[in-house]
N, CA, C, O and the ligand as a Tripos MOL2 file, in Angstrom:
@<TRIPOS>MOLECULE
protein
  301   299    76     0     0
PROTEIN
NO_CHARGES

@<TRIPOS>ATOM
      1 N        -287.2520 -212.3660   98.0090 N.3       1 MET1
      2 CA       -287.9040 -211.0700   97.8710 C.3       1 MET1
      3 C        -287.4770 -210.4100   96.5660 C.2       1 MET1
      4 O        -286.3210 -210.5160   96.1580 O.2       1 MET1
      5 N        -288.4080 -209.7360   95.9190 N.am      2 GLN2
      6 CA       -288.1000 -209.0180   94.6850 C.3       2 GLN2
      7 C        -287.2920 -207.7730   95.0230 C.2       2 GLN2
      8 O        -287.5250 -207.1360   96.0500 O.2       2 GLN2
      9 N        -286.3390 -207.4250   94.1550 N.am      3 ALA3
     10 CA       -285.4880 -206.2700   94.4330 C.3       3 ALA3
     11 C        -286.3450 -205.0070   94.4920 C.2       3 ALA3
     12 O        -287.2110 -204.8000   93.6420 O.2       3 ALA3
     13 N        -286.1020 -204.1670   95.4950 N.am      4 PRO4
     14 CA       -286.8490 -202.9130   95.5600 C.3       4 PRO4
     15 C        -286.4040 -201.9570   94.4620 C.2       4 PRO4
     16 O        -285.3680 -202.1570   93.8280 O.2       4 PRO4
     17 N        -287.2020 -200.9150   94.2460 N.am      5 GLU5
     18 CA       -286.9070 -199.9020   93.2520 C.3       5 GLU5
     19 C        -286.2930 -198.6990   93.9580 C.2       5 GLU5
     20 O        -286.7390 -198.3260   95.0430 O.2       5 GLU5
     21 N        -285.2850 -198.0930   93.3630 N.am      6 CYS6
     22 CA       -284.6830 -196.8990   93.9520 C.3       6 CYS6
     23 C        -285.7350 -195.7860   94.0050 C.2       6 CYS6
     24 O        -286.3730 -195.4990   92.9920 O.2       6 CYS6
     25 N        -285.9260 -195.1600   95.1620 N.am      7 PRO7
     26 CA       -286.9480 -194.1140   95.2540 C.3       7 PRO7
     27 C        -286.6040 -192.8730   94.4400 C.2       7 PRO7
     28 O        -287.4900 -192.0790   94.1230 O.2       7 PRO7
     29 N        -285.3260 -192.6930   94.0980 N.am      8 HIS8
     30 CA       -284.9030 -191.5170   93.3290 C.3       8 HIS8
     31 C        -284.9210 -191.8040   91.8280 C.2       8 HIS8
     32 O        -285.4400 -191.0060   91.0480 O.2       8 HIS8
     33 N        -284.3500 -192.9480   91.4240 N.am      9 CYS9
     34 CA       -284.1420 -193.2420   89.9980 C.3       9 CYS9
     35 C        -285.2190 -194.1500   89.4260 C.2       9 CYS9
     36 O        -285.3340 -194.2740   88.2060 O.2       9 CYS9
     37 N        -286.0120 -194.7900   90.2840 N.am     10 LYS10
     38 CA       -287.0640 -195.7160   89.8320 C.3      10 LYS10
     39 C        -286.4960 -196.8960   89.0480 C.2      10 LYS10
     40 O        -287.1400 -197.4020   88.1290 O.2      10 LYS10
     41 N        -285.2860 -197.3350   89.4110 N.am     11 GLU11
     42 CA       -284.6850 -198.5070   88.7760 C.3      11 GLU11
     43 C        -284.5260 -199.6200   89.8040 C.2      11 GLU11
     44 O        -284.4150 -199.3590   91.0020 O.2      11 GLU11
     45 N        -284.5170 -200.8740   89.3220 N.am     12 ALA12
     46 CA       -284.3530 -202.0120   90.2250 C.3      12 ALA12
     47 C        -282.9810 -201.9350   90.8780 C.2      12 ALA12
     48 O        -281.9920 -201.6110   90.2190 O.2      12 ALA12
     49 N        -282.9200 -202.2330   92.1780 N.am     13 MET13
     50 CA       -281.6610 -202.1810   92.9180 C.3      13 MET13
     51 C        -281.0410 -203.5770   92.9710 C.2      13 MET13
     52 O        -281.7540 -204.5800   92.9590 O.2      13 MET13
     53 N        -279.6990 -203.6350   93.0300 N.am     14 LEU14
     54 CA       -278.9840 -204.9110   93.0410 C.3      14 LEU14
     55 C        -278.8290 -205.4220   94.4700 C.2      14 LEU14
     56 O        -278.4150 -204.6720   95.3530 O.2      14 LEU14
     57 N        -279.1610 -206.7050   94.7080 N.am     15 PRO15
     58 CA       -278.9960 -207.2390   96.0600 C.3      15 PRO15
     59 C        -277.5270 -207.4610   96.4150 C.2      15 PRO15
     60 O        -276.7040 -207.7620   95.5510 O.2      15 PRO15
     61 N        -277.2180 -207.3090   97.6860 N.am     16 GLY16
     62 CA       -275.8770 -207.5550   98.2150 C.3      16 GLY16
     63 C        -275.9890 -207.6510   99.7210 C.2      16 GLY16
     64 O        -277.0760 -207.8680  100.2570 O.2      16 GLY16
     65 N        -274.8730 -207.4910  100.4020 N.am     17 TYR17
     66 CA       -274.9120 -207.5230  101.8660 C.3      17 TYR17
     67 C        -273.7520 -206.7040  102.4040 C.2      17 TYR17
     68 O        -272.8020 -206.3990  101.6820 O.2      17 TYR17
     69 N        -273.8370 -206.3570  103.6630 N.am     18 LEU18
     70 CA       -272.7710 -205.6100  104.3250 C.3      18 LEU18
     71 C        -271.8340 -206.6030  104.9980 C.2      18 LEU18
     72 O        -272.2690 -207.4960  105.7250 O.2      18 LEU18
     73 N        -270.5520 -206.4340  104.7440 N.am     19 LEU19
     74 CA       -269.5540 -207.3770  105.2370 C.3      19 LEU19
     75 C        -269.1850 -207.0890  106.6820 C.2      19 LEU19
     76 O        -269.0310 -205.9340  107.0790 O.2      19 LEU19
     77 N        -269.0470 -208.1370  107.4510 N.am     20 ASP20
     78 CA       -268.4840 -208.0640  108.7950 C.3      20 ASP20
     79 C        -267.2270 -208.9240  108.8010 C.2      20 ASP20
     80 O        -267.1510 -209.9140  108.0740 O.2      20 ASP20
     81 N        -266.2570 -208.5620  109.6020 N.am     21 HIS21
     82 CA       -264.9650 -209.2580  109.6140 C.3      21 HIS21
     83 C        -264.6310 -209.5220  111.0750 C.2      21 HIS21
     84 O        -264.2850 -208.6070  111.8220 O.2      21 HIS21
     85 N        -264.7380 -210.7790  111.4700 N.am     22 VAL22
     86 CA       -264.6120 -211.1320  112.8850 C.3      22 VAL22
     87 C        -263.5690 -212.2320  113.0410 C.2      22 VAL22
     88 O        -263.7490 -213.3290  112.5120 O.2      22 VAL22
     89 N        -262.4880 -211.9570  113.7560 N.am     23 HIS23
     90 CA       -261.4540 -212.9540  114.0520 C.3      23 HIS23
     91 C        -260.9660 -213.6650  112.7870 C.2      23 HIS23
     92 O        -260.7970 -214.8850  112.7840 O.2      23 HIS23
     93 N        -260.7430 -212.9060  111.7190 N.am     24 GLY24
     94 CA       -260.2190 -213.4970  110.4940 C.3      24 GLY24
     95 C        -261.2610 -214.1460  109.6130 C.2      24 GLY24
     96 O        -260.9230 -214.6740  108.5540 O.2      24 GLY24
     97 N        -262.5320 -214.1220  110.0220 N.am     25 TYR25
     98 CA       -263.6060 -214.6790  109.2060 C.3      25 TYR25
     99 C        -264.4190 -213.5470  108.6010 C.2      25 TYR25
    100 O        -264.6270 -212.5070  109.2250 O.2      25 TYR25
    101 N        -264.8790 -213.7720  107.3630 N.am     26 PHE26
    102 CA       -265.8010 -212.8380  106.7380 C.3      26 PHE26
    103 C        -267.2130 -213.3510  106.9620 C.2      26 PHE26
    104 O        -267.5010 -214.5160  106.6860 O.2      26 PHE26
    105 N        -268.0830 -212.5070  107.4510 N.am     27 VAL27
    106 CA       -269.4670 -212.9170  107.6940 C.3      27 VAL27
    107 C        -270.4150 -211.8210  107.2160 C.2      27 VAL27
    108 O        -270.0260 -210.6680  107.0320 O.2      27 VAL27
    109 N        -271.6770 -212.2220  107.0220 N.am     28 GLN28
    110 CA       -272.7060 -211.2720  106.6130 C.3      28 GLN28
    111 C        -273.1000 -210.4060  107.8120 C.2      28 GLN28
    112 O        -273.2600 -210.9160  108.9210 O.2      28 GLN28
    113 N        -273.2530 -209.1180  107.5930 N.am     29 GLY29
    114 CA       -273.6820 -208.2050  108.6570 C.3      29 GLY29
    115 C        -275.0400 -208.6020  109.2000 C.2      29 GLY29
    116 O        -275.8630 -209.1850  108.4940 O.2      29 GLY29
    117 N        -275.2600 -208.2840  110.4440 N.am     30 THR30
    118 CA       -276.4570 -208.7240  111.1470 C.3      30 THR30
    119 C        -277.1440 -207.5440  111.8250 C.2      30 THR30
    120 O        -276.4940 -206.7040  112.4470 O.2      30 THR30
    121 N        -278.4640 -207.4940  111.6960 N.am     31 TRP31
    122 CA       -279.2630 -206.5140  112.4330 C.3      31 TRP31
    123 C        -279.5770 -207.1080  113.7960 C.2      31 TRP31
    124 O        -279.9820 -208.2670  113.8940 O.2      31 TRP31
    125 N        -279.3900 -206.3150  114.8530 N.am     32 VAL32
    126 CA       -279.6830 -206.7610  116.2100 C.3      32 VAL32
    127 C        -280.6880 -205.7880  116.8170 C.2      32 VAL32
    128 O        -280.5010 -204.5730  116.7450 O.2      32 VAL32
    129 N        -281.7530 -206.3210  117.4150 N.am     33 ALA33
    130 CA       -282.7880 -205.4820  118.0190 C.3      33 ALA33
    131 C        -282.2520 -204.7590  119.2470 C.2      33 ALA33
    132 O        -281.4620 -205.3180  120.0080 O.2      33 ALA33
    133 N        -282.6800 -203.5240  119.4390 N.am     34 GLY34
    134 CA       -282.3780 -202.7740  120.6530 C.3      34 GLY34
    135 C        -281.0780 -201.9940  120.5670 C.2      34 GLY34
    136 O        -280.5200 -201.8010  119.4870 O.2      34 GLY34
    137 N        -280.6110 -201.5520  121.7190 N.am     35 GLN35
    138 CA       -279.3900 -200.7500  121.8280 C.3      35 GLN35
    139 C        -278.1990 -201.6660  122.1020 C.2      35 GLN35
    140 O        -278.3650 -202.7050  122.7410 O.2      35 GLN35
    141 N        -276.9830 -201.2990  121.6270 N.am     36 PRO36
    142 CA       -275.8130 -202.1070  121.9470 C.3      36 PRO36
    143 C        -275.4990 -202.0410  123.4410 C.2      36 PRO36
    144 O        -275.4710 -200.9580  124.0270 O.2      36 PRO36
    145 N        -275.2640 -203.2050  124.0560 N.am     37 GLU37
    146 CA       -274.8970 -203.2770  125.4740 C.3      37 GLU37
    147 C        -273.5130 -203.8950  125.5570 C.2      37 GLU37
    148 O        -273.2900 -204.9990  125.0620 O.2      37 GLU37
    149 N        -272.5860 -203.1850  126.1830 N.am     38 LYS38
    150 CA       -271.2050 -203.6630  126.2510 C.3      38 LYS38
    151 C        -271.0910 -204.8980  127.1400 C.2      38 LYS38
    152 O        -271.7760 -205.0310  128.1540 O.2      38 LYS38
    153 N        -270.1960 -205.7970  126.7190 N.am     39 SER39
    154 CA       -269.8920 -206.9930  127.4990 C.3      39 SER39
    155 C        -268.3830 -207.0920  127.6350 C.2      39 SER39
    156 O        -267.6600 -206.9240  126.6520 O.2      39 SER39
    157 N        -267.9060 -207.3580  128.8190 N.am     40 PHE40
    158 CA       -266.4660 -207.4980  129.0310 C.3      40 PHE40
    159 C        -265.9180 -208.6710  128.2350 C.2      40 PHE40
    160 O        -264.7900 -208.6090  127.7470 O.2      40 PHE40
    161 N        -266.7040 -209.7500  128.0930 N.am     41 TRP41
    162 CA       -266.2170 -210.9990  127.5030 C.3      41 TRP41
    163 C        -266.2870 -211.0140  125.9910 C.2      41 TRP41
    164 O        -265.3790 -211.5270  125.3380 O.2      41 TRP41
    165 N        -267.3530 -210.4580  125.4190 N.am     42 SER42
    166 CA       -267.5510 -210.6260  123.9800 C.3      42 SER42
    167 C        -267.6950 -209.3140  123.2380 C.2      42 SER42
    168 O        -268.0810 -209.3250  122.0690 O.2      42 SER42
    169 N        -267.4020 -208.1770  123.8660 N.am     43 GLY43
    170 CA       -267.5430 -206.8930  123.1840 C.3      43 GLY43
    171 C        -268.9420 -206.3300  123.3520 C.2      43 GLY43
    172 O        -269.1260 -205.2560  123.9250 O.2      43 GLY43
    173 N        -269.9370 -207.0710  122.8420 N.am     44 LEU44
    174 CA       -271.3300 -206.6810  123.0020 C.3      44 LEU44
    175 C        -272.1310 -207.8920  123.4550 C.2      44 LEU44
    176 O        -271.8540 -209.0230  123.0540 O.2      44 LEU44
    177 N        -273.1240 -207.6400  124.2930 N.am     45 LYS45
    178 CA       -273.9860 -208.7370  124.7380 C.3      45 LYS45
    179 C        -274.8830 -209.1830  123.5900 C.2      45 LYS45
    180 O        -275.5390 -208.3560  122.9560 O.2      45 LYS45
    181 N        -274.9130 -210.5060  123.3150 N.am     46 MET46
    182 CA       -275.7320 -211.0400  122.2400 C.3      46 MET46
    183 C        -276.7780 -212.0310  122.7460 C.2      46 MET46
    184 O        -277.7010 -212.3880  122.0140 O.2      46 MET46
    185 N        -276.6350 -212.4800  124.0020 N.am     47 ARG47
    186 CA       -277.5460 -213.5110  124.5180 C.3      47 ARG47
    187 C        -278.9780 -212.9970  124.5450 C.2      47 ARG47
    188 O        -279.2580 -211.9310  125.0940 O.2      47 ARG47
    189 N        -279.8880 -213.7730  123.9420 N.am     48 GLY48
    190 CA       -281.3060 -213.4340  123.9770 C.3      48 GLY48
    191 C        -281.7170 -212.3290  123.0180 C.2      48 GLY48
    192 O        -282.8760 -211.9150  123.0220 O.2      48 GLY48
    193 N        -280.7830 -211.8370  122.1860 N.am     49 LYS49
    194 CA       -281.1160 -210.7470  121.2640 C.3      49 LYS49
    195 C        -281.7700 -211.3110  120.0120 C.2      49 LYS49
    196 O        -281.4170 -212.3950  119.5470 O.2      49 LYS49
    197 N        -282.7300 -210.5630  119.4710 N.am     50 VAL50
    198 CA       -283.3090 -210.9060  118.1720 C.3      50 VAL50
    199 C        -282.3290 -210.4300  117.1030 C.2      50 VAL50
    200 O        -281.9230 -209.2680  117.1020 O.2      50 VAL50
    201 N        -281.9390 -211.3560  116.1650 N.am     51 LYS51
    202 CA       -280.9390 -211.0340  115.1500 C.3      51 LYS51
    203 C        -281.4220 -211.5010  113.7720 C.2      51 LYS51
    204 O        -282.0130 -212.5730  113.6450 O.2      51 LYS51
    205 N        -281.1680 -210.6960  112.7570 N.am     52 HIS52
    206 CA       -281.5020 -211.0770  111.3810 C.3      52 HIS52
    207 C        -280.3630 -210.6400  110.4610 C.2      52 HIS52
    208 O        -279.8050 -209.5570  110.6370 O.2      52 HIS52
    209 N        -280.0130 -211.4870  109.4680 N.am     53 PRO53
    210 CA       -278.9670 -211.0820  108.5230 C.3      53 PRO53
    211 C        -279.4470 -209.9060  107.6660 C.2      53 PRO53
    212 O        -280.6240 -209.8230  107.3160 O.2      53 PRO53
    213 N        -278.5350 -209.0120  107.3370 N.am     54 VAL54
    214 CA       -278.8830 -207.8040  106.5840 C.3      54 VAL54
    215 C        -278.6010 -208.0050  105.1030 C.2      54 VAL54
    216 O        -277.4830 -208.3430  104.7120 O.2      54 VAL54
    217 N        -279.6260 -207.7930  104.2840 N.am     55 THR55
    218 CA       -279.4680 -207.7280  102.8410 C.3      55 THR55
    219 C        -279.5260 -206.2590  102.4510 C.2      55 THR55
    220 O        -280.4710 -205.5550  102.8080 O.2      55 THR55
    221 N        -278.5190 -205.7930  101.7190 N.am     56 ALA56
    222 CA       -278.4630 -204.3840  101.3230 C.3      56 ALA56
    223 C        -278.5830 -204.2990   99.8050 C.2      56 ALA56
    224 O        -277.7660 -204.8650   99.0800 O.2      56 ALA56
    225 N        -279.5850 -203.6020   99.3370 N.am     57 TYR57
    226 CA       -279.7750 -203.3930   97.8960 C.3      57 TYR57
    227 C        -279.1230 -202.0710   97.5170 C.2      57 TYR57
    228 O        -279.1930 -201.0960   98.2650 O.2      57 TYR57
    229 N        -278.4830 -202.0480   96.3390 N.am     58 ARG58
    230 CA       -277.7470 -200.8540   95.9150 C.3      58 ARG58
    231 C        -278.2310 -200.3970   94.5500 C.2      58 ARG58
    232 O        -278.4270 -201.1960   93.6340 O.2      58 ARG58
    233 N        -278.4200 -199.0790   94.4420 N.am     59 CYS59
    234 CA       -278.7840 -198.4870   93.1520 C.3      59 CYS59
    235 C        -277.4940 -198.2000   92.3890 C.2      59 CYS59
    236 O        -276.6060 -197.5170   92.9020 O.2      59 CYS59
    237 N        -277.3880 -198.7220   91.1580 N.am     60 GLU60
    238 CA       -276.1590 -198.5150   90.3930 C.3      60 GLU60
    239 C        -276.0480 -197.1010   89.8480 C.2      60 GLU60
    240 O        -274.9650 -196.6630   89.4600 O.2      60 GLU60
    241 N        -277.1690 -196.3890   89.8190 N.am     61 ARG61
    242 CA       -277.1270 -195.0350   89.2560 C.3      61 ARG61
    243 C        -276.7140 -194.0080   90.3140 C.2      61 ARG61
    244 O        -275.7740 -193.2420   90.1020 O.2      61 ARG61
    245 N        -277.4170 -193.9910   91.4570 N.am     62 CYS62
    246 CA       -277.1220 -192.9530   92.4680 C.3      62 CYS62
    247 C        -276.4090 -193.5270   93.6930 C.2      62 CYS62
    248 O        -276.0420 -192.7800   94.6000 O.2      62 CYS62
    249 N        -276.2060 -194.8780   93.7270 N.am     63 HIS63
    250 CA       -275.4140 -195.5440   94.7750 C.3      63 HIS63
    251 C        -276.1120 -195.5860   96.1320 C.2      63 HIS63
    252 O        -275.4770 -195.8810   97.1450 O.2      63 HIS63
    253 N        -277.3970 -195.2960   96.1590 N.am     64 LEU64
    254 CA       -278.1620 -195.4050   97.4000 C.3      64 LEU64
    255 C        -278.1890 -196.8470   97.8670 C.2      64 LEU64
    256 O        -278.2800 -197.7690   97.0570 O.2      64 LEU64
    257 N        -278.1100 -197.0430   99.1880 N.am     65 LEU65
    258 CA       -278.2800 -198.3670   99.7780 C.3      65 LEU65
    259 C        -279.6260 -198.4350  100.4950 C.2      65 LEU65
    260 O        -280.0320 -197.4920  101.1730 O.2      65 LEU65
    261 N        -280.3070 -199.5620  100.3340 N.am     66 ALA66
    262 CA       -281.5330 -199.8350  101.0850 C.3      66 ALA66
    263 C        -281.3270 -201.1750  101.7710 C.2      66 ALA66
    264 O        -281.1670 -202.1990  101.1070 O.2      66 ALA66
    265 N        -281.3310 -201.1690  103.1020 N.am     67 SER67
    266 CA       -281.0260 -202.3800  103.8660 C.3      67 SER67
    267 C        -282.3060 -203.0230  104.3880 C.2      67 SER67
    268 O        -283.2180 -202.3350  104.8450 O.2      67 SER67
    269 N        -282.3620 -204.3580  104.3120 N.am     68 TYR68
    270 CA       -283.4950 -205.1300  104.8090 C.3      68 TYR68
    271 C        -282.9690 -206.2310  105.7210 C.2      68 TYR68
    272 O        -281.9620 -206.8750  105.4240 O.2      68 TYR68
    273 N        -283.6520 -206.4330  106.8150 N.am     69 ALA69
    274 CA       -283.2850 -207.5060  107.7470 C.3      69 ALA69
    275 C        -284.4180 -208.5210  107.7400 C.2      69 ALA69
    276 O        -285.2960 -208.4960  108.6020 O.2      69 ALA69
    277 N        -284.3860 -209.4210  106.7510 N.am     70 HIS70
    278 CA       -285.4440 -210.4220  106.6190 C.3      70 HIS70
    279 C        -285.3060 -211.4660  107.7110 C.2      70 HIS70
    280 O        -284.1950 -211.9080  108.0040 O.2      70 HIS70
    281 N        -286.4160 -211.8690  108.3200 N.am     71 PRO71
    282 CA       -286.3400 -212.9740  109.2740 C.3      71 PRO71
    283 C        -285.8810 -214.2350  108.5650 C.2      71 PRO71
    284 O        -286.2620 -214.4800  107.4210 O.2      71 PRO71
    285 N        -285.0540 -215.0470  109.2450 N.am     72 GLN72
    286 CA       -284.5980 -216.3040  108.6700 C.3      72 GLN72
    287 C        -285.6560 -217.3690  108.8740 C.2      72 GLN72
    288 O        -286.3330 -217.3800  109.9020 O.2      72 GLN72
    289 N        -285.8130 -218.2820  107.8890 N.am     73 PRO73
    290 CA       -286.7410 -219.3810  108.1140 C.3      73 PRO73
    291 C        -286.2660 -220.2360  109.2810 C.2      73 PRO73
    292 O        -285.0610 -220.4100  109.4650 O.2      73 PRO73
    293 N        -287.1930 -220.7750  110.0750 N.am     74 PRO74
    294 CA       -286.7750 -221.6100  111.2210 C.3      74 PRO74
    295 C        -285.9600 -222.8000  110.7650 C.2      74 PRO74
    296 O        -286.2470 -223.3820  109.7200 O.2      74 PRO74
    297 N        -284.9140 -223.1840  111.5570 N.am     75 LYS75
    298 CA       -284.0310 -224.2910  111.1770 C.3      75 LYS75
    299 C        -284.5830 -225.6030  111.7030 C.2      75 LYS75
    300 O        -283.9830 -226.6560  111.4890 O.2      75 LYS75
    301 ZN       -280.9390 -194.4330   92.4760 Zn       76 ZN76
@<TRIPOS>BOND
     1     1     2 1
     2     2     3 1
     3     3     4 2
     4     3     5 am
     5     5     6 1
     6     6     7 1
     7     7     8 2
     8     7     9 am
     9     9    10 1
    10    10    11 1
    11    11    12 2
    12    11    13 am
    13    13    14 1
    14    14    15 1
    15    15    16 2
    16    15    17 am
    17    17    18 1
    18    18    19 1
    19    19    20 2
    20    19    21 am
    21    21    22 1
    22    22    23 1
    23    23    24 2
    24    23    25 am
    25    25    26 1
    26    26    27 1
    27    27    28 2
    28    27    29 am
    29    29    30 1
    30    30    31 1
    31    31    32 2
    32    31    33 am
    33    33    34 1
    34    34    35 1
    35    35    36 2
    36    35    37 am
    37    37    38 1
    38    38    39 1
    39    39    40 2
    40    39    41 am
    41    41    42 1
    42    42    43 1
    43    43    44 2
    44    43    45 am
    45    45    46 1
    46    46    47 1
    47    47    48 2
    48    47    49 am
    49    49    50 1
    50    50    51 1
    51    51    52 2
    52    51    53 am
    53    53    54 1
    54    54    55 1
    55    55    56 2
    56    55    57 am
    57    57    58 1
    58    58    59 1
    59    59    60 2
    60    59    61 am
    61    61    62 1
    62    62    63 1
    63    63    64 2
    64    63    65 am
    65    65    66 1
    66    66    67 1
    67    67    68 2
    68    67    69 am
    69    69    70 1
    70    70    71 1
    71    71    72 2
    72    71    73 am
    73    73    74 1
    74    74    75 1
    75    75    76 2
    76    75    77 am
    77    77    78 1
    78    78    79 1
    79    79    80 2
    80    79    81 am
    81    81    82 1
    82    82    83 1
    83    83    84 2
    84    83    85 am
    85    85    86 1
    86    86    87 1
    87    87    88 2
    88    87    89 am
    89    89    90 1
    90    90    91 1
    91    91    92 2
    92    91    93 am
    93    93    94 1
    94    94    95 1
    95    95    96 2
    96    95    97 am
    97    97    98 1
    98    98    99 1
    99    99   100 2
   100    99   101 am
   101   101   102 1
   102   102   103 1
   103   103   104 2
   104   103   105 am
   105   105   106 1
   106   106   107 1
   107   107   108 2
   108   107   109 am
   109   109   110 1
   110   110   111 1
   111   111   112 2
   112   111   113 am
   113   113   114 1
   114   114   115 1
   115   115   116 2
   116   115   117 am
   117   117   118 1
   118   118   119 1
   119   119   120 2
   120   119   121 am
   121   121   122 1
   122   122   123 1
   123   123   124 2
   124   123   125 am
   125   125   126 1
   126   126   127 1
   127   127   128 2
   128   127   129 am
   129   129   130 1
   130   130   131 1
   131   131   132 2
   132   131   133 am
   133   133   134 1
   134   134   135 1
   135   135   136 2
   136   135   137 am
   137   137   138 1
   138   138   139 1
   139   139   140 2
   140   139   141 am
   141   141   142 1
   142   142   143 1
   143   143   144 2
   144   143   145 am
   145   145   146 1
   146   146   147 1
   147   147   148 2
   148   147   149 am
   149   149   150 1
   150   150   151 1
   151   151   152 2
   152   151   153 am
   153   153   154 1
   154   154   155 1
   155   155   156 2
   156   155   157 am
   157   157   158 1
   158   158   159 1
   159   159   160 2
   160   159   161 am
   161   161   162 1
   162   162   163 1
   163   163   164 2
   164   163   165 am
   165   165   166 1
   166   166   167 1
   167   167   168 2
   168   167   169 am
   169   169   170 1
   170   170   171 1
   171   171   172 2
   172   171   173 am
   173   173   174 1
   174   174   175 1
   175   175   176 2
   176   175   177 am
   177   177   178 1
   178   178   179 1
   179   179   180 2
   180   179   181 am
   181   181   182 1
   182   182   183 1
   183   183   184 2
   184   183   185 am
   185   185   186 1
   186   186   187 1
   187   187   188 2
   188   187   189 am
   189   189   190 1
   190   190   191 1
   191   191   192 2
   192   191   193 am
   193   193   194 1
   194   194   195 1
   195   195   196 2
   196   195   197 am
   197   197   198 1
   198   198   199 1
   199   199   200 2
   200   199   201 am
   201   201   202 1
   202   202   203 1
   203   203   204 2
   204   203   205 am
   205   205   206 1
   206   206   207 1
   207   207   208 2
   208   207   209 am
   209   209   210 1
   210   210   211 1
   211   211   212 2
   212   211   213 am
   213   213   214 1
   214   214   215 1
   215   215   216 2
   216   215   217 am
   217   217   218 1
   218   218   219 1
   219   219   220 2
   220   219   221 am
   221   221   222 1
   222   222   223 1
   223   223   224 2
   224   223   225 am
   225   225   226 1
   226   226   227 1
   227   227   228 2
   228   227   229 am
   229   229   230 1
   230   230   231 1
   231   231   232 2
   232   231   233 am
   233   233   234 1
   234   234   235 1
   235   235   236 2
   236   235   237 am
   237   237   238 1
   238   238   239 1
   239   239   240 2
   240   239   241 am
   241   241   242 1
   242   242   243 1
   243   243   244 2
   244   243   245 am
   245   245   246 1
   246   246   247 1
   247   247   248 2
   248   247   249 am
   249   249   250 1
   250   250   251 1
   251   251   252 2
   252   251   253 am
   253   253   254 1
   254   254   255 1
   255   255   256 2
   256   255   257 am
   257   257   258 1
   258   258   259 1
   259   259   260 2
   260   259   261 am
   261   261   262 1
   262   262   263 1
   263   263   264 2
   264   263   265 am
   265   265   266 1
   266   266   267 1
   267   267   268 2
   268   267   269 am
   269   269   270 1
   270   270   271 1
   271   271   272 2
   272   271   273 am
   273   273   274 1
   274   274   275 1
   275   275   276 2
   276   275   277 am
   277   277   278 1
   278   278   279 1
   279   279   280 2
   280   279   281 am
   281   281   282 1
   282   282   283 1
   283   283   284 2
   284   283   285 am
   285   285   286 1
   286   286   287 1
   287   287   288 2
   288   287   289 am
   289   289   290 1
   290   290   291 1
   291   291   292 2
   292   291   293 am
   293   293   294 1
   294   294   295 1
   295   295   296 2
   296   295   297 am
   297   297   298 1
   298   298   299 1
   299   299   300 2
@<TRIPOS>SUBSTRUCTURE
     1 MET1         2 RESIDUE 1 A MET
     2 GLN2         6 RESIDUE 1 A GLN
     3 ALA3        10 RESIDUE 1 A ALA
     4 PRO4        14 RESIDUE 1 A PRO
     5 GLU5        18 RESIDUE 1 A GLU
     6 CYS6        22 RESIDUE 1 A CYS
     7 PRO7        26 RESIDUE 1 A PRO
     8 HIS8        30 RESIDUE 1 A HIS
     9 CYS9        34 RESIDUE 1 A CYS
    10 LYS10       38 RESIDUE 1 A LYS
    11 GLU11       42 RESIDUE 1 A GLU
    12 ALA12       46 RESIDUE 1 A ALA
    13 MET13       50 RESIDUE 1 A MET
    14 LEU14       54 RESIDUE 1 A LEU
    15 PRO15       58 RESIDUE 1 A PRO
    16 GLY16       62 RESIDUE 1 A GLY
    17 TYR17       66 RESIDUE 1 A TYR
    18 LEU18       70 RESIDUE 1 A LEU
    19 LEU19       74 RESIDUE 1 A LEU
    20 ASP20       78 RESIDUE 1 A ASP
    21 HIS21       82 RESIDUE 1 A HIS
    22 VAL22       86 RESIDUE 1 A VAL
    23 HIS23       90 RESIDUE 1 A HIS
    24 GLY24       94 RESIDUE 1 A GLY
    25 TYR25       98 RESIDUE 1 A TYR
    26 PHE26      102 RESIDUE 1 A PHE
    27 VAL27      106 RESIDUE 1 A VAL
    28 GLN28      110 RESIDUE 1 A GLN
    29 GLY29      114 RESIDUE 1 A GLY
    30 THR30      118 RESIDUE 1 A THR
    31 TRP31      122 RESIDUE 1 A TRP
    32 VAL32      126 RESIDUE 1 A VAL
    33 ALA33      130 RESIDUE 1 A ALA
    34 GLY34      134 RESIDUE 1 A GLY
    35 GLN35      138 RESIDUE 1 A GLN
    36 PRO36      142 RESIDUE 1 A PRO
    37 GLU37      146 RESIDUE 1 A GLU
    38 LYS38      150 RESIDUE 1 A LYS
    39 SER39      154 RESIDUE 1 A SER
    40 PHE40      158 RESIDUE 1 A PHE
    41 TRP41      162 RESIDUE 1 A TRP
    42 SER42      166 RESIDUE 1 A SER
    43 GLY43      170 RESIDUE 1 A GLY
    44 LEU44      174 RESIDUE 1 A LEU
    45 LYS45      178 RESIDUE 1 A LYS
    46 MET46      182 RESIDUE 1 A MET
    47 ARG47      186 RESIDUE 1 A ARG
    48 GLY48      190 RESIDUE 1 A GLY
    49 LYS49      194 RESIDUE 1 A LYS
    50 VAL50      198 RESIDUE 1 A VAL
    51 LYS51      202 RESIDUE 1 A LYS
    52 HIS52      206 RESIDUE 1 A HIS
    53 PRO53      210 RESIDUE 1 A PRO
    54 VAL54      214 RESIDUE 1 A VAL
    55 THR55      218 RESIDUE 1 A THR
    56 ALA56      222 RESIDUE 1 A ALA
    57 TYR57      226 RESIDUE 1 A TYR
    58 ARG58      230 RESIDUE 1 A ARG
    59 CYS59      234 RESIDUE 1 A CYS
    60 GLU60      238 RESIDUE 1 A GLU
    61 ARG61      242 RESIDUE 1 A ARG
    62 CYS62      246 RESIDUE 1 A CYS
    63 HIS63      250 RESIDUE 1 A HIS
    64 LEU64      254 RESIDUE 1 A LEU
    65 LEU65      258 RESIDUE 1 A LEU
    66 ALA66      262 RESIDUE 1 A ALA
    67 SER67      266 RESIDUE 1 A SER
    68 TYR68      270 RESIDUE 1 A TYR
    69 ALA69      274 RESIDUE 1 A ALA
    70 HIS70      278 RESIDUE 1 A HIS
    71 PRO71      282 RESIDUE 1 A PRO
    72 GLN72      286 RESIDUE 1 A GLN
    73 PRO73      290 RESIDUE 1 A PRO
    74 PRO74      294 RESIDUE 1 A PRO
    75 LYS75      298 RESIDUE 1 A LYS
    76 ZN76       301 GROUP 0 **** ****
């Protein structure tokens, strides 16, 4: 995807991602459909949830973030 333009500054935004840190591993943040549901075993229920990795674009001038959750190509 082409980088979006900052709605305030009208400049191209830099792609990046939001970091998640799970059990000593660094992973890309993930968008999950719906409301968080607590699970005793895993913190939050993830079974059957629609999930997409989050790409966050950042404006270097005003520091605005614009997040996109692009669907992953089928494996
Ligand atoms: Zn901006």
